[in-house]
C-alpha positions as CSV (number, residue, x, y, z in Angstrom):
1,M,-1.2,-20.2,-22.5
2,L,0.6,-19.0,-25.4
3,K,4.3,-20.5,-25.8
4,F,7.1,-19.4,-27.8
5,I,9.6,-21.8,-28.9
6,I,12.8,-20.4,-30.6
7,T,13.8,-22.8,-33.0
8,S,16.5,-21.0,-34.6
9,I,19.1,-21.1,-31.5
10,L,18.9,-22.7,-28.1
11,V,21.3,-21.2,-26.0
12,L,21.0,-20.6,-22.3
13,F,20.6,-17.0,-21.5
14,F,21.4,-15.0,-18.4
15,S,21.3,-11.5,-17.4
16,L,24.6,-9.7,-15.8
17,L,24.4,-7.0,-13.3
18,F,26.5,-4.9,-16.0
19,K,27.3,-5.8,-19.7
20,T,30.7,-5.9,-21.3
21,G,31.5,-3.2,-23.6
22,H,33.1,0.1,-22.2
23,S,32.4,-0.9,-18.6
24,K,33.1,-4.4,-16.9
25,A,31.6,-5.3,-13.6
26,I,34.4,-5.8,-10.8
27,E,32.0,-6.2,-7.7
28,N,28.6,-6.7,-6.4
29,R,26.4,-3.7,-6.1
30,E,25.5,-2.0,-2.7
31,T,21.7,-1.1,-2.4
32,Q,19.9,1.3,-0.1
33,L,16.1,1.4,-0.7
34,T,13.5,3.7,0.6
35,I,9.9,2.4,0.3
36,Y,6.8,4.8,0.6
37,T,3.3,3.8,0.7
38,Q,2.3,5.5,-2.6
39,N,3.5,2.5,-5.0
40,L,7.2,4.2,-5.1
41,G,10.4,3.3,-4.0
42,V,13.6,5.3,-4.3
43,V,16.9,3.4,-4.8
44,N,20.4,4.4,-4.1
45,E,22.9,2.0,-5.5
46,K,26.9,2.0,-5.6
47,R,28.3,-0.2,-8.0
48,K,32.2,-0.8,-9.2
49,T,33.1,-1.1,-12.9
50,S,35.9,-0.8,-14.8
51,L,36.1,2.0,-17.3
52,S,38.4,2.5,-20.4
53,E,40.1,5.7,-21.4
54,G,38.1,8.4,-23.4
55,I,34.6,8.4,-24.2
56,G,32.6,5.4,-24.1
57,T,29.3,3.3,-22.8
58,L,28.5,2.7,-19.4
59,E,25.6,0.1,-19.2
60,F,23.7,-1.4,-16.4
61,A,21.4,-4.1,-17.0
62,N,18.7,-5.9,-14.5
63,I,17.0,-2.6,-13.5
64,P,13.3,-2.5,-12.7
65,T,10.7,-2.5,-15.6
66,Q,9.1,0.5,-13.9
67,I,11.7,2.7,-13.3
68,I,10.7,6.3,-13.7
69,P,12.9,7.9,-16.5
70,N,13.1,11.4,-15.3
71,S,14.2,10.5,-11.8
72,I,17.6,9.3,-12.5
73,I,20.8,10.8,-11.2
74,I,24.2,9.6,-11.7
75,H,27.7,10.8,-9.9
76,F,31.1,9.6,-10.6
77,E,34.6,11.2,-11.2
78,G,34.1,11.8,-14.9
79,D,31.6,13.4,-17.5
80,V,28.1,12.4,-18.5
81,F,27.0,13.4,-21.9
82,Q,24.1,11.2,-22.7
83,Q,21.9,8.8,-21.1
84,S,19.7,6.1,-23.1
85,L,16.9,3.8,-21.5
86,N,15.8,1.1,-22.8
87,L,12.4,-0.6,-21.3
88,E,11.7,-3.0,-24.3
89,V,11.2,-6.4,-22.6
90,A,10.5,-9.7,-24.3
91,N,6.9,-10.7,-23.7
92,L,3.8,-11.8,-25.9
93,P,3.2,-8.6,-27.5
94,Y,7.0,-8.1,-28.2
95,F,7.3,-11.7,-29.7
96,L,4.4,-10.9,-31.9
97,E,5.4,-7.5,-33.3
98,K,8.9,-8.8,-34.0
99,S,7.5,-12.1,-35.8
100,I,5.2,-9.7,-38.2
101,D,5.9,-10.7,-41.9
102,S,8.1,-13.5,-40.8
103,A,7.5,-17.0,-41.5
104,I,6.2,-18.8,-38.5
105,Y,4.0,-21.9,-37.8
106,A,1.6,-22.6,-35.3
107,V,0.3,-25.8,-33.6
108,S,-3.1,-26.1,-32.2
109,L,-3.9,-28.1,-29.1
110,Q,-5.1,-31.0,-31.6
111,N,-1.7,-30.8,-33.1
112,Q,-2.9,-29.3,-36.4
113,M,-0.5,-27.2,-37.9
114,I,-0.6,-23.9,-39.7
115,K,2.4,-22.4,-41.7
116,G,2.9,-19.0,-43.5
117,K,3.5,-15.3,-43.0
118,L,2.3,-13.7,-40.0
119,L,0.0,-10.8,-41.2
120,Y,-1.2,-9.2,-37.7
121,Y,-2.0,-10.1,-34.5
122,S,-4.3,-8.8,-31.4
123,E,-4.9,-9.7,-27.9
124,N,-6.9,-12.7,-28.4
125,S,-6.4,-13.6,-32.4
126,F,-3.6,-13.4,-34.9
127,A,-3.8,-14.0,-39.1
128,I,-1.4,-15.9,-41.1
129,E,-0.9,-16.0,-44.9
130,T,-0.4,-19.3,-46.3
131,N,2.3,-20.1,-48.9
132,E,-0.5,-20.8,-51.2
133,G,-1.9,-17.1,-50.7
134,N,-4.6,-18.0,-48.1
135,I,-5.2,-16.2,-45.3
136,I,-6.4,-18.1,-41.8
137,L,-7.8,-16.1,-39.3
138,V,-7.2,-17.7,-35.8
139,P,-9.5,-16.6,-33.2
140,D,-8.3,-17.7,-29.9
141,I,-4.7,-17.4,-29.6
142,K,-4.3,-19.3,-26.1
143,D,-4.9,-22.4,-27.9
144,Y,-1.7,-22.5,-30.3
145,T,2.0,-22.8,-29.6
146,I,3.7,-20.6,-32.1
147,Y,7.2,-21.3,-33.4
148,S,9.1,-18.4,-34.3
149,P,12.5,-17.4,-36.0
150,I,13.8,-14.6,-33.5
151,K,16.8,-15.1,-32.3
152,L,17.5,-15.7,-28.6
153,S,20.7,-13.3,-28.4
154,N,18.5,-10.3,-29.4
155,I,15.8,-10.7,-27.1
156,P,15.9,-8.5,-24.3
157,L,14.9,-10.1,-21.2
158,K,15.3,-7.2,-19.2
159,P,15.5,-3.4,-19.3
160,S,18.7,-1.7,-19.5
161,I,20.2,1.9,-19.1
162,S,23.4,3.5,-20.7
163,W,25.4,6.7,-20.7
164,L,27.8,8.1,-23.0
165,V,30.4,8.8,-20.4
166,K,34.5,10.2,-20.3
167,P,36.0,9.0,-16.7
168,K,38.5,11.0,-15.4
169,K,40.8,7.8,-14.8
170,A,40.7,4.8,-16.4
171,G,40.2,1.1,-14.6
172,P,38.1,0.9,-11.6
173,N,35.6,3.6,-10.8
174,I,32.7,3.9,-8.7
175,I,29.3,4.8,-9.9
176,H,26.6,6.5,-7.4
177,W,23.4,6.3,-9.0
178,T,19.7,7.1,-7.9
179,Y,16.5,6.6,-9.4
180,Q,12.7,6.1,-8.6
181,T,10.7,3.2,-9.5
182,A,6.9,2.6,-9.3
183,G,5.8,-1.1,-8.5
184,I,6.8,-1.3,-4.8
185,S,4.9,-0.2,-1.8
186,W,4.5,-0.8,2.0
187,E,1.7,-0.6,4.3
188,A,1.3,-1.0,8.2
189,N,-0.7,-4.0,9.7
190,F,-1.6,-3.9,13.4
191,N,-2.4,-6.8,15.5
192,A,-4.1,-5.6,19.0
193,I,-4.9,-7.9,21.6
194,L,-7.2,-6.8,24.4
195,D,-6.5,-8.3,28.1
196,E,-9.7,-10.1,29.7
197,K,-11.1,-6.8,31.5
198,E,-10.6,-4.9,27.9
199,N,-8.5,-2.1,29.8
200,K,-5.2,-2.9,28.5
201,M,-3.7,-4.6,25.4
202,T,-0.9,-5.8,23.2
203,L,0.0,-3.9,20.1
204,Q,2.2,-5.6,17.3
205,C,3.1,-3.7,14.3
206,W,4.1,-5.2,11.0
207,A,5.2,-3.8,7.6
208,N,3.8,-5.5,4.9
209,I,6.2,-4.9,1.6
210,T,5.1,-5.6,-1.9
211,N,7.7,-5.8,-4.7
212,N,6.4,-5.5,-8.2
213,T,8.8,-3.5,-9.7
214,G,10.5,-6.4,-12.2
215,V,13.8,-6.6,-10.3
216,S,14.7,-8.3,-6.9
217,F,16.4,-6.5,-4.1
218,D,19.2,-8.5,-2.5
219,S,20.7,-7.5,0.8
220,A,19.5,-3.9,0.9
221,D,19.5,-1.5,3.5
222,V,15.7,-0.7,3.8
223,K,13.6,2.3,5.0
224,L,10.3,2.7,5.3
225,F,8.8,6.0,4.7
226,S,6.1,7.2,6.9
227,G,3.5,10.1,5.5
228,S,2.2,11.0,2.3
229,I,4.1,13.3,-0.1
230,N,3.0,15.3,-3.0
231,L,3.4,13.3,-6.4
232,V,2.4,14.9,-9.6
233,A,0.8,11.8,-11.3
234,P,-0.2,8.6,-9.8
235,R,1.8,5.5,-10.4
236,E,-0.1,2.4,-10.7
237,F,1.1,-1.4,-11.0
238,T,1.8,-2.3,-14.7
239,R,3.0,-6.1,-13.8
240,P,0.4,-8.5,-12.4
241,M,0.5,-9.1,-8.8
242,L,1.1,-12.6,-8.4
243,L,2.7,-12.3,-4.9
244,K,4.2,-14.9,-2.9
245,Q,4.3,-14.7,1.0
246,S,7.8,-14.6,2.2
247,D,8.6,-16.9,5.4
248,E,11.2,-14.1,6.7
249,L,8.8,-12.6,9.1
250,S,10.4,-11.1,12.1
251,M,14.0,-8.9,12.3
252,G,15.0,-10.7,15.6
253,T,16.0,-8.7,18.6
254,A,17.3,-5.9,16.6
255,P,15.2,-3.0,17.2
256,I,13.9,-0.8,14.3
257,T,14.8,3.0,14.8
258,I,12.5,5.9,13.9
259,E,14.2,8.8,12.4
260,N,12.7,12.3,11.7
261,L,13.3,13.3,7.8
262,S,12.0,17.0,7.0
263,E,7.9,16.8,7.6
264,Y,7.8,12.9,7.6
265,Y,9.3,10.0,9.3
266,T,11.1,6.9,8.3
267,F,11.2,3.3,10.2
268,N,14.7,2.2,9.7
269,V,15.4,-1.7,9.4
270,P,18.4,-2.9,11.4
271,L,19.3,-5.5,9.5
272,K,19.6,-6.0,5.6
273,V,16.4,-7.0,3.9
274,S,16.0,-9.3,0.4
275,I,12.7,-8.6,-1.5
276,K,12.6,-11.0,-4.6
277,D,10.2,-9.4,-7.1
278,K,6.8,-10.4,-7.0
279,E,7.3,-11.0,-3.4
280,S,5.1,-10.1,-0.1
281,K,7.5,-9.8,3.1
282,L,6.5,-9.0,6.2
283,I,9.0,-7.3,8.9
284,K,8.2,-6.7,12.6
285,L,8.4,-2.9,13.4
286,F,7.8,-2.8,17.2
287,E,5.5,-4.7,19.9
288,A,4.3,-2.7,22.9
289,N,2.7,-4.3,25.9
290,N,0.4,-3.1,28.9
291,I,-1.1,-0.1,26.9
292,A,-3.8,1.6,28.9
293,I,-6.8,2.0,26.4
294,Q,-10.4,3.2,26.8
295,K,-13.7,1.1,25.5
296,T,-16.4,3.4,24.7
297,Y,-19.9,3.3,23.1
298,T,-20.7,6.2,20.7
299,V,-23.4,7.4,18.6
300,S,-23.5,10.3,16.1
301,I,-26.6,12.3,15.2
302,S,-27.3,15.4,13.1
303,D,-30.2,18.0,12.9
304,Y,-30.6,17.3,9.3
305,Y,-32.6,14.5,10.0
306,N,-36.3,14.3,11.7
307,Y,-35.9,11.2,13.8
308,Q,-39.1,9.5,14.2
309,N,-38.4,6.6,16.7
310,T,-35.0,5.8,14.9
311,K,-32.9,2.7,16.8
312,D,-29.5,2.0,16.3
313,N,-26.6,0.0,18.2
314,P,-23.9,2.3,19.4
315,N,-20.4,2.1,17.8
316,I,-17.7,0.3,19.9
317,R,-14.3,2.3,20.1
318,I,-10.9,1.4,21.3
319,S,-8.7,4.4,22.3
320,F,-5.5,5.2,24.0
321,K,-2.9,7.7,24.0
322,N,0.4,7.6,22.1
323,I,2.8,8.7,24.9
324,E,5.7,7.3,26.7
325,K,4.1,6.6,30.0
326,N,1.4,4.3,28.0
327,N,4.5,2.4,26.5
328,L,4.6,4.2,23.4
329,G,5.4,7.5,22.5
330,Y,6.6,7.5,18.9
331,S,4.8,8.4,15.5
332,L,2.4,5.5,14.4
333,P,2.0,4.9,10.6
334,K,-1.5,4.2,9.0
335,G,-2.8,0.9,8.3
336,L,-5.5,-2.0,9.1
337,A,-5.6,-2.9,12.5
338,N,-7.0,-6.2,13.5
339,F,-8.6,-6.3,17.3
340,Y,-8.5,-10.1,19.0
341,K,-9.5,-10.9,22.7
342,S,-8.8,-14.2,24.2
343,N,-11.5,-16.8,24.7
344,N,-10.7,-20.1,26.3
345,N,-7.2,-19.9,25.4
346,R,-7.7,-19.0,21.5
347,L,-7.8,-15.6,19.9
348,E,-10.9,-14.4,18.4
349,L,-11.4,-11.6,16.0
350,I,-13.5,-8.7,17.6
351,G,-13.1,-6.1,14.8
352,Q,-11.0,-4.6,12.2
353,S,-10.4,-0.8,11.6
354,Y,-8.2,1.3,9.2
355,V,-6.5,3.8,11.4
356,P,-4.7,7.0,10.1
357,Y,-1.2,8.3,10.6
358,V,-1.2,9.0,14.8
359,P,1.8,11.5,16.0
360,K,3.6,11.1,19.4
361,N,1.5,12.3,22.2
362,G,-1.5,11.9,19.6
363,D,-4.8,9.9,20.2
364,F,-5.4,6.6,18.8
365,R,-9.1,5.9,17.8
366,A,-10.5,2.9,16.1
367,Y,-14.1,1.9,15.3
368,I,-14.2,-2.1,15.6
369,G,-17.8,-2.9,15.5
370,K,-21.4,-2.2,16.8
371,A,-22.3,-3.2,20.8
372,F,-25.1,-6.0,20.4
373,D,-26.5,-5.7,24.0
374,I,-26.9,-1.9,23.8
375,V,-29.7,-0.3,21.8
376,T,-30.2,3.5,21.4
377,E,-33.1,5.3,20.3
378,T,-33.5,8.9,18.6
379,Q,-36.6,11.0,18.4
380,V,-37.3,14.8,17.7
381,V,-40.0,15.4,19.9
382,E,-40.7,19.1,18.9
383,S,-39.5,21.2,15.6
384,Q,-40.4,24.7,15.7
385,R,-39.6,27.3,13.0
386,I,-38.7,30.6,14.7
387,S,-37.8,32.6,11.7
388,D,-36.7,32.1,8.1
389,K,-33.3,31.3,9.5
390,I,-33.6,30.1,12.9
391,I,-35.3,26.6,13.6
392,Q,-35.4,25.0,17.4
393,K,-35.5,21.3,17.8
394,T,-35.8,19.2,20.9
395,F,-34.3,15.8,21.1
396,K,-34.9,12.6,22.9
397,F,-32.3,10.0,23.1
398,I,-32.9,6.6,25.1
399,V,-30.2,4.2,26.1
400,R,-31.3,0.5,26.7
401,N,-28.8,-1.4,28.5
402,H,-29.0,-5.3,28.4
403,K,-25.5,-5.9,29.5
404,K,-24.5,-7.4,33.0
405,E,-22.8,-4.2,33.8
406,N,-23.3,-0.4,33.8
407,V,-22.2,1.4,30.7
408,T,-21.8,5.2,29.5
409,V,-22.7,6.1,25.8
410,E,-21.6,8.9,24.2
411,L,-23.7,11.3,22.1
412,I,-22.1,13.4,19.3
413,F,-24.8,16.0,18.2
414,S,-23.7,18.0,15.2
415,A,-25.5,20.9,13.6
416,T,-25.6,21.9,9.7
417,G,-25.9,25.7,10.8
418,F,-24.6,27.5,14.1
419,P,-26.6,25.7,17.0
420,E,-27.1,27.0,20.3
421,L,-27.9,24.8,23.4
422,I,-31.0,26.1,25.2
423,K,-31.6,23.4,28.0
424,S,-30.3,19.9,28.5
425,S,-31.1,17.0,31.0
426,I,-27.5,16.0,31.1
427,K,-24.9,18.9,30.8
428,P,-22.7,18.4,27.8
429,S,-19.1,16.9,28.1
430,S,-17.6,18.7,25.2
431,T,-18.8,21.8,23.4
432,Q,-17.4,22.8,20.0
433,A,-17.9,24.7,16.9
434,N,-21.1,23.1,15.9
435,T,-20.8,20.0,17.8
436,F,-22.0,18.8,21.5
437,T,-21.1,15.6,23.1
438,F,-23.0,14.0,26.0
439,E,-22.4,11.3,28.2
440,I,-25.4,9.4,29.2
441,P,-24.6,6.6,31.8
442,A,-27.1,3.4,31.7
443,N,-27.2,0.8,34.6
444,S,-26.9,-2.9,33.9
445,N,-30.6,-4.2,32.7
446,D,-32.0,-0.5,32.7
447,S,-32.4,2.2,30.6
448,S,-31.8,6.4,30.6
449,E,-32.6,9.2,28.4
450,L,-31.5,12.7,27.5
451,I,-33.7,15.3,26.3
452,F,-32.1,18.7,25.1
453,T,-33.4,21.5,23.0
454,V,-30.8,23.4,20.3
455,R,-31.9,26.4,18.2
456,I,-30.0,26.3,14.9
457,T,-29.2,29.4,13.1
458,D,-28.7,28.9,9.2
C-alpha cells in the first residue's frame, strides 16, 4: 500500500469541531439524525459558538465527506451572505496532485531509491525526472513509499464549511443548521421463530444501520424513516464500505415508538445513539410473541404455457394478519426475514424472504422455500381454438402428498387475456379480474386432482 511520509514537518494534527477565526466553539453540538433506507440521512444540529461583532467568518469542520451541498440550511440571529464548502480531503490523488513538479523521492520494497521531480501520476503508476534529466516510469505504484515535501499544516484531513455572516449580537450564539448526507442507510432484519406446530411464531425486528458518511455521530437522537421518498438522483457510496459490527445490539427495555410523518412512518429510538464512521450497528425495534400464522402451499400457473406433464414442488408461504389482536398492529418496514424452527433445542434456518412494507391491518406474506414431500403435476388435456380471438383450454392439476398429515395446496391460475371459467371439479375460492384461485385438499400418502376449463378472449 502506498504510504506518504511528510518529511518537512512532523506535528500531531487533530480536527476541531469549530475552527478558530471569527467563530470559536464553546460547547459540544447536539445532533438529531433521521436515517432513510435510500442511502440518505438528514442531520439537524445545534452548535454554540462565539462570534465577533461585524461581518466575519463562521466555520465548521468535521462534516461528512458525502454532504449534499444544495441541501444546507443555516439559521441564527443574524445575516448570512455567502456559503463556501470545501470537500477537498487528503488522500492518494490529493498527495500526488499537490506533489506535481515538486522534488520527491521514492523507495521501493527492495530499498532502491529514486530521486527527482514528479512529472505525472495515474492510478497505478508515476513518472519522475531525475536531476540528470532522465525520465523514470514506475509501473507499479503500490510497491513504493513516496516522500513528499508537503507541509502537514496545509493538509485538509476533513471537509469544512464556512459562511460569511453578521450576527445581531457579539459573543455566544446558537447556530441551527440542517443538511443531507449520502453514505448512511438502514434496513430491517426480521427473525421469525416458528413453534413446534408451526401455527404460531415469535417475530423480532432489528434495524441494521450502516454509516459511510466520513464522520461519526455521537449521542444523536435517531429516527428511522420507513417508506420511499422521491429523490431526484440516486445517491451512491463514494467511500469504501469497510464496516465493523458494533457490539451494541439492544436498546434495553425502553420502547421504540412509531410516529406518523406525512405519508410515511418513523421509528423513534428512545436512547441516544453513537454511530461511528464505517460502522454497522444493530438496534432492536420490537419483538412480538404468539403471532398466529398460516402455513400454506401454493403453485402458480398461466395459460401462456402449454403444460405437458410439468412437475413441480409447491412454494411454502408463511402469512399472518398485522393486527392488534395478533399482538402486532403497526407499520412493518421492508427488509430481509429469516425463518427458524427449533429442532432438538437448537434453531435451524428453514428459509429466507425479502418482505415489502406491511401497513397496519395489512397481510404479511413470505415465501420461504419449496415443499419436499409434495409434488404437483400440470397438464393441458385439451386446447381448442374457438375463433381468432378465443381459445378454450382444459387443465388437469394433480397433487401427490407424501407427508404424514393431510394438506391443502393452493393453485393460482392467471390468464393473459380475459378468462371465463366454463366448468371446474372444485369451486374456486377466489375469483379476480384474470385470476382464479383453487384449494385442492390431499390426504396423507394420497393424491387428488383438479380439472377445470377456461375460455380466454384475447
